[in-house]
C-alpha positions in Angstrom: 92.7 151.3 108.5 89.0 150.8 108.9 87.5 152.0 112.2 85.2 149.8 114.1 82.3 150.9 116.1 84.1 150.4 119.4 87.1 152.4 118.3 84.8 155.2 117.3 83.2 155.1 120.8 86.6 155.1 122.5 87.7 158.1 120.5 84.5 159.9 121.2 84.9 159.1 125.0 88.5 160.5 124.9 87.3 163.7 123.2 84.6 164.2 125.8 87.1 163.5 128.6 89.4 166.2 127.3 86.6 168.7 126.9 85.5 168.0 130.4 89.0 168.4 131.8 89.2 172.0 130.7 90.0 174.1 133.7 88.6 177.6 134.0 90.9 180.6 134.6 89.1 181.2 138.0 89.7 177.6 139.1 93.4 177.6 138.1 94.0 181.0 139.7 92.2 179.9 143.0 94.1 176.6 143.0 97.4 178.5 142.8 96.5 181.4 145.2 96.1 184.0 142.4 93.4 186.3 141.4 91.6 187.1 138.2 91.6 190.7 136.8 90.3 192.1 133.6 92.2 194.2 131.0 90.7 197.2 129.2 88.8 195.0 126.8 87.3 192.9 129.5 89.6 189.9 128.9 90.3 187.8 132.0 94.0 188.0 132.9 96.1 186.6 135.7 99.3 188.3 137.0 102.2 186.2 138.1 105.4 187.3 139.8 108.6 186.1 138.2 108.9 183.7 141.1 105.4 182.3 140.6 106.1 182.0 136.8 109.2 180.0 137.6 107.4 177.3 139.5 103.9 177.2 137.9 103.0 175.9 134.5 99.8 176.6 132.5 97.4 173.7 132.1 98.0 171.5 129.1 94.4 171.8 127.7 94.2 175.6 127.4 95.1 178.1 124.8 96.2 180.9 127.2 99.3 182.9 126.4 101.8 184.4 128.8 103.9 187.5 128.3 106.4 189.1 130.5 105.5 192.6 131.6 107.2 195.6 130.1 109.3 196.2 133.2 110.2 192.4 133.4 109.0 192.3 137.0 106.0 190.0 136.4 104.1 187.9 133.9 100.6 188.4 132.5 98.5 185.4 131.5 95.9 186.2 128.8 93.1 183.7 128.9 91.2 184.7 125.8 88.0 184.6 127.9 86.0 187.8 128.5 83.8 189.0 131.4 80.1 188.5 130.8 
């Protein structure tokens, strides 16, 4: 299928929209009444209680990972972003 100029423009616009919709860890934490902390390497992390983890979901357009804590009392969201 050959792409026309207008389809290329639409695709480009969609890509920009997705890039602009990226939410920061700080904004997501604030929106959900949470705080940002840093691990030993300076990575921004967000702690969630089991209750919070049960009702919140991570934004679709991020590559963050979440792991349950060793004592299984909470969750840790690793954002992959580091303090400056």
